[in-house]
C-alpha positions in Angstrom: 88.1 104.7 104.6 85.6 103.4 102.2 87.9 103.3 99.0 90.5 101.4 101.0 88.0 98.8 102.2 86.6 98.2 98.7 90.1 97.7 97.4 90.7 95.1 100.2 87.4 93.3 99.2 88.6 93.2 95.7 92.1 92.3 96.1 92.3 90.7 99.5 93.7 92.1 102.7 97.2 90.6 101.8 97.4 89.5 105.5 97.9 85.8 104.9 98.1 83.5 101.9 94.3 83.1 101.6 93.8 86.8 101.4 96.0 87.6 98.3 94.1 87.9 95.0 96.6 88.5 91.9 94.2 89.6 89.3 90.8 91.3 88.9 88.2 90.9 86.1 85.1 92.6 84.9 82.4 90.6 83.0 83.7 91.6 79.6 87.3 90.8 80.3 86.5 87.5 81.8 84.2 86.7 78.9 87.0 87.2 76.5 89.2 84.8 78.4 86.4 82.3 78.8 85.8 82.4 75.0 89.5 81.9 74.3 89.4 78.8 76.5 86.6 77.2 74.6 83.5 78.4 76.6 80.6 79.2 74.5 78.2 80.7 76.9 78.5 82.5 80.2 76.1 84.3 82.5 76.8 86.5 85.5 74.7 85.5 88.5 74.4 87.1 91.9 75.5 84.0 93.8 76.6 80.4 93.1 75.2 78.7 96.2 78.2 76.4 96.5 79.4 77.4 100.0 79.0 80.2 102.5 81.5 83.1 101.6 81.4 86.7 101.0 80.9 86.5 97.2 77.4 88.1 97.6 78.7 91.2 99.4 77.7 94.5 97.8 79.2 98.0 98.0 76.1 100.2 97.5 74.0 98.3 94.9 77.1 96.7 93.2 78.4 93.1 93.8 82.1 93.0 94.7 82.6 89.5 93.4 82.1 88.4 89.8 80.1 85.2 90.0 79.8 83.5 86.6 78.3 80.2 85.3 79.9 79.1 82.0 79.3 76.3 79.5 82.0 74.8 77.5 81.3 73.5 73.9 81.2 69.7 73.7 83.6 69.8 70.7 86.1 72.0 72.5 86.5 69.5 75.4 89.2 67.6 73.4 88.2 64.0 73.3 85.6 61.5 73.9 
């Protein structure tokens, strides 16, 4: 069914060690944690163009993956 397949896309099929995801984020929740880790800017993007994967998959008109580019403050990098 459609709801079960969507849940599998979000949390993995749990069939092997590469298909187990232990947490899920929305952009606000991830943004909070990025800020706590010293990131000063973040932007949601449709895809990262790093490698071929399913991160651009959509259900209806909504992306299943949360692709984000974040910048960390120079002063928060802890050192030289």
